[in-house]
N, C-alpha and C positions, 0 to 999 in steps of 0.2 A: 604632593609627590605621589606618582602612580605606583601602586603595589605591583611588584613584578609578577605575582601570581595571577593578577587580573589580565595580564597580557599574554599569558601562555594558553594556547588552545589545547584542549584535551587530545591525546593521541587517537588516531583513527583505530576503530575496533574491527578486526577481521573476524567474521563469523566463525564459530567453531563448527567444523564439518566432520560428521561421523560417517565413515564408510561402513554401511550395513551389509550390502549384498556381496557375495552370496552366503556369508556366514549366518546372517539373520534376515529373514524376509518378513516384514510387517504387512499384514493386510490393512486396508483402509480403516477397518474397525479397530484394530490394534493400535494403529498410529493415532487415531482420534483419542483413544483411552490414554495413551502415553502422554499426549498433550494436556489432557485434563488433569493428570497426576503431576504435571510440572508447569502449573499455570503462571509461575513467576518468571518464566522465560518465553521469549518470542521464538517459536519453533516452526520451521517450514520443512518441506521435503522437495527435493529436486526431481526432475523427470527421470533421473537415473537411480532414484531411490536413496540418495544421500540425505542425511538429516542435518540441517543447519540450525544452530542455536545462538541467539543473540541476547545479551542481558537487557533488562528494561531500560527504556530511554530516560534521559534526565528530566527533571521536573520542569525546566523552562520549555523544553521542546514539547513536553506533554501539554503544557498550557497553550502553546501556539496551535497544537493539533486540536485541542478542545475548541478553539475559536473557529478553526477550519470546519470541524464537524457541525458546530452550531450553524454556520452559514449554509452549509449543504443541507442540513436538516430542516431549516426554515423553508428553503426553496422547495425541498422535496415534499413537505407537507402541503405547501400552497399549490404546487403543480399537480401532484396526484398521479403522475404517470409512471412512477417508479418507486423503488424502495432503497433506503440508504443503510450503510453499514459503517461501524467504527473499526479500529485497528485490531480488535479481538476476533473478528470474523475471518474464518479460513474458507478458501474455495479450492475445489479440485479442478484444475484446468484440463482441457482436452489432451494435453501431452502427458498427463499423469502427475504433474507437479502439484503440490498443495501449498498455496501462497496466501498471504494476507497483506493488505495495504493499510495505510493510515486512514484512508477514507475510500469508500466505494459506493457505486450506485448501479442498480440493475433495473431494466425496464420491467414493469409490473407483470406483463403477460409472460415474459420469460421466467420470472420467479414463480408465478402461479402454475407453470407447467410442471414444476417439480412436485414430488410427493411430499407429504408431511415429514416422513422419515428422512428424506434427502435434505430438506430444509433445516432439520435439527442438528445435522452434523456438518462436515465440510462439503457443502453443496457442490455437486458436479456441474458447475456453471462458471463461465468467465464473465466478470463484471463488464458492463458497457463503459463505465467511467471509473478511473482510479486516480488517487493522489498519493504520492510519497513525499514526505517532508524530511529533508535531510537534517539530522542532528549534527553537532560539531564533531562527533566521533564516528559518524558513518562514512564509509568509503564511497566516494562518488561513482566510481566505475561499477561497483557492485549494484548500486541503485539503478544506474543506466541499463545494465544488463537485465535487471528485473523488470523495468518498464518495457523494454523491447520484448521480453518473453510474454508479458501480458498482451501486447499488440499482436504478436505472432499467433496468439491463441484466441483472439477475437475481441479484445477491447477496442472500442472506437475512439476513445480519447484518454490520454494519460498525461498527468502533470507531475513533473519532478521539481519540487521547490527546494533550491539550494540556498538555505539561509546564510551559509558560511560565505558565499560569494555574491549573494543577492542576485541570483539568476533563476529563471524558470525555463525548464526544458519541456517543450510540448511535443507529444508523440501522437501520431495518427497513422492509420494503415496506409500503405503505399505512398507515403509522403516523407520528405526530408525532415529530420528532427529540427524544430525551431527553438532557438535559444534567445530569450529576452533578458536584457540587462536592467535590473532594478525596476520592474514594472510596478505600477500602483495597483492595477487590477488585471484580471485575466477573464476574457470573454469566452464562456464555454458553449456558446451556440455553434451550430444548430442542434447539437445533441441534447443540451440542456437549455431550452429556450428561456431567455430572460435571466439566466444565472450568470452573474458577474462576480467572480471571487475577489473580495477586497483584501489586499495583502498588507494594508497599513498596520494591522495588529498582529500580523504573522511574522513580518521581518523582525 
């Protein structure tokens, strides 16, 4: 007999949004320090200066994201043309928003163009490749908007993996969003030559 609790999906979590401006204006340095003091939360800043706070992800989603990072990390080390990042890395996008994704990759020459001080904080750079992995409690539209914001700010390829519906949304500049139903793999060429993301352990 199936336990009824096993069939109930967790409710979707809407990020807590704090309206800061004009009452409080945080500099980039102050926002960085604020995030360091609250490391148990996933904190981002919108282009309008709003602060969004999301609780840590569930353990199962964290495990799937670990597999995603391992795959990207192995390819990154073998390829040598870029540098990879996990979900704890924040980036300051050209529109002023500060975002982080579940996985990211940046071309090596772009990363090396930054100063050491810029690299140590929320680097003023938009990743070339990003992945968002939807957990059961994530709002899908919120993630879609986030992917589009990355594309609008310079990302060349973005993947939104919706484990809940077993779909992958592929974002590229100046292209229609592509939605794949239950794909076994995702070919990330030509941006990441030879990198084929295996979804068998992520679903």
